[in-house]
C-alpha positions, 0 to 999 in steps of 0.5 A: 873818927877812929885812930888809924882808920881815917881812909876807911872812914872817908871811903864810907862817908863818900859813898854815903854822901852820893845820891841814890842807893849803893852797895858796898862790900866791907871785909877783913879777918876776925878781930881786925876792927870792922865792927868798930869801924862801922859802928863809928861810921853809923853813929848819928845815921839811921841804921839797920843791922842784920847778922846772917845765920849759916842756913838756907836763903829761905830760912834766913828770909823767914828769920829776918821777917820774924826779927822785924815782926818782933820789932813791931813791923808789919810783915807776913810770916813767910815773907819774900826778900822783896817784902823784907827789903820794903820793910827795912827801907821803910818810907821815903826819907830825906836822909839816907839809911844805912843797912849793915848785913854781917856775915853776908857770905852765908847769903851768897854761898848757897845761891845768889837769889838775895843779891839779885833781889836786892839789886832789882829792888834798888833799881825799881825803887829809885826813891829809896836812898839806901847804903847797903854794907855787906860785911864778912870775915871771909876775906879769901872768899871775897878776893878769890871766889865771890866774883865768879860766884855772882858773875855780872851782879858784881857790876852793881857793887859800888865798891870793895873795902878791905879792913886790914890790921892796923900797922905798928905805928898806929899802936904807938900813936894810941899808946904813946907812953910805953917803951918801944921794946914793950910795944914790939913785944905786945904787938908780936902777940896781938898784931894789928887788932885794935879790939885786943889792944883795948884789953891791955893794962899799960902799966903792967909788964909784958909778962903780966899782960900775957898772963892775964890775957892768955894764961889765967884760968878765966882768960877768955882769949884762947877760948875765943880763938878756939871757937873761931877755928871750930867753925872750920870743917875737920878742925883736927886737921887744921889744928895739926897743920897750924901746930906744925907751922908754928914750930918754925922748923916745919914751915916747908911742905916736906917738913909738914908731910914728914911730921903730920903724915898727911899727903902733900896734896891734902896739906896743900888743900888745907893750906889754901883754905888757911891762906884764904882765911888770912891765917897762913901766908907763904913767905918764901917759895915753899915756906909758910908761916902763921900770919895772924899773931894771935893764933901764932902765939896760941899754937906756938906756946899753948896748944903744944902744952895743953896739960900744963896750960890747963894745970899750972898757974899763969906765972909758972907756965910763962916761966917754963914754956914762954920766957926762954923762947919769947925773943925768937917769937918776937924776932919774927914779928919784928920782921913783919913790922919792918916789912910794914914800914918798907912797903910804905916806902918802896915800890917792891919789897921781897924777902930773900933767904941767904947763907945760914938760913938768914933772911933779908929784904930786897927792896926797889924804889920807883927808879929801880934802885936796889936796897938790901935790908937787914933786921937785927931786932932789938939787939945792938948791931955789930961788925959780925952782923955786918960781915954776915950780911955782906957774905949773905949778899954775895951768896945770892949774888945780890948787888945793891945800891944801898943798905938799910939796917933796922935795929933798936939798940944802936950799932957798934962803934966800929961801924960808925965810919960806915954810916954813910950815904950807902948805909943807914940805920933805922928804928921802927919807932921813928 
């Protein structure tokens, strides 16, 4: 079983063990680990995989039929979907088969004919025992558009499984040997993408890892990300908006309008599309951030310095363009790690902006108790930090029952007497 994917694996196994046939939708952004999850699940099971190309439903049916003939199956040159499904499911068997269809959104965005035929086939052939897993990286489309697209056909879908990024705590379980600080700095770039974690050299420093993964001439990760984004229409517009948001001073709509020259209406449309792809999120009213750590790193450091990135050696580029600003980049990622922990502990977790532009979390437990949370990052928490927190809470008239401070290098001795039932210090490493 994959580390950190115990619940997802149990979900799949439970449906596999059910009698008859089922249809599942498994979705999650690129690189989040869907393929690894399904590969591990399908091990020792009779499995058929198909990757849907971006073309018409009729052309897909033709190409799938061609694939099946190349595998030695008997099927006509221009098969119907029913013929394809009959060929895939094969003869009756005591063991349930697993059919995994990747990029299934291409099968449905044009029309719903394939899904109609799949549901009809499974109903008409009760003797067939088939677990159909429809998987896609188009998370926003699944959550916002799919149901309206397929209508009543949705009632025939047995379940939906969203594969999310793995939390920081799982990275610590998989790589227990590294220091907490090093793990935070690497998680800031790679996020909860286990496929990218495998590329790390644990004995190397953060600088050496970043240089190898992103800055050397043969580094493939930036090119992979560029390929992902190139699938978007009007790539230049998306790149412009992402580059603007990556500059932390320009996360507001008005700032984006002033920098890009695009109309506010146009920016809003593109932001909506980026949010559907889970690349951007709204963190405060009117304020946006790049939510994908991998892409955030690229647009923060590499995209604005294309000439130097292509020209300089990796170490020189790191020293010039990354080292000085990296602590600020990590601070935002640290906030997200703290948020992961808080969301597991409290009923609601809300980011609030207070005096001097500082942000804090306001949490509520199931009993309605209010908890203010400050996240200082990896530095020692001081009396000045605590005073600033009190001023911030007063500025937004926030009354709290408790205060939690996240910090990784302890707190100033002068604060020791304040560590009581109302004030507690926590670490993301615990």
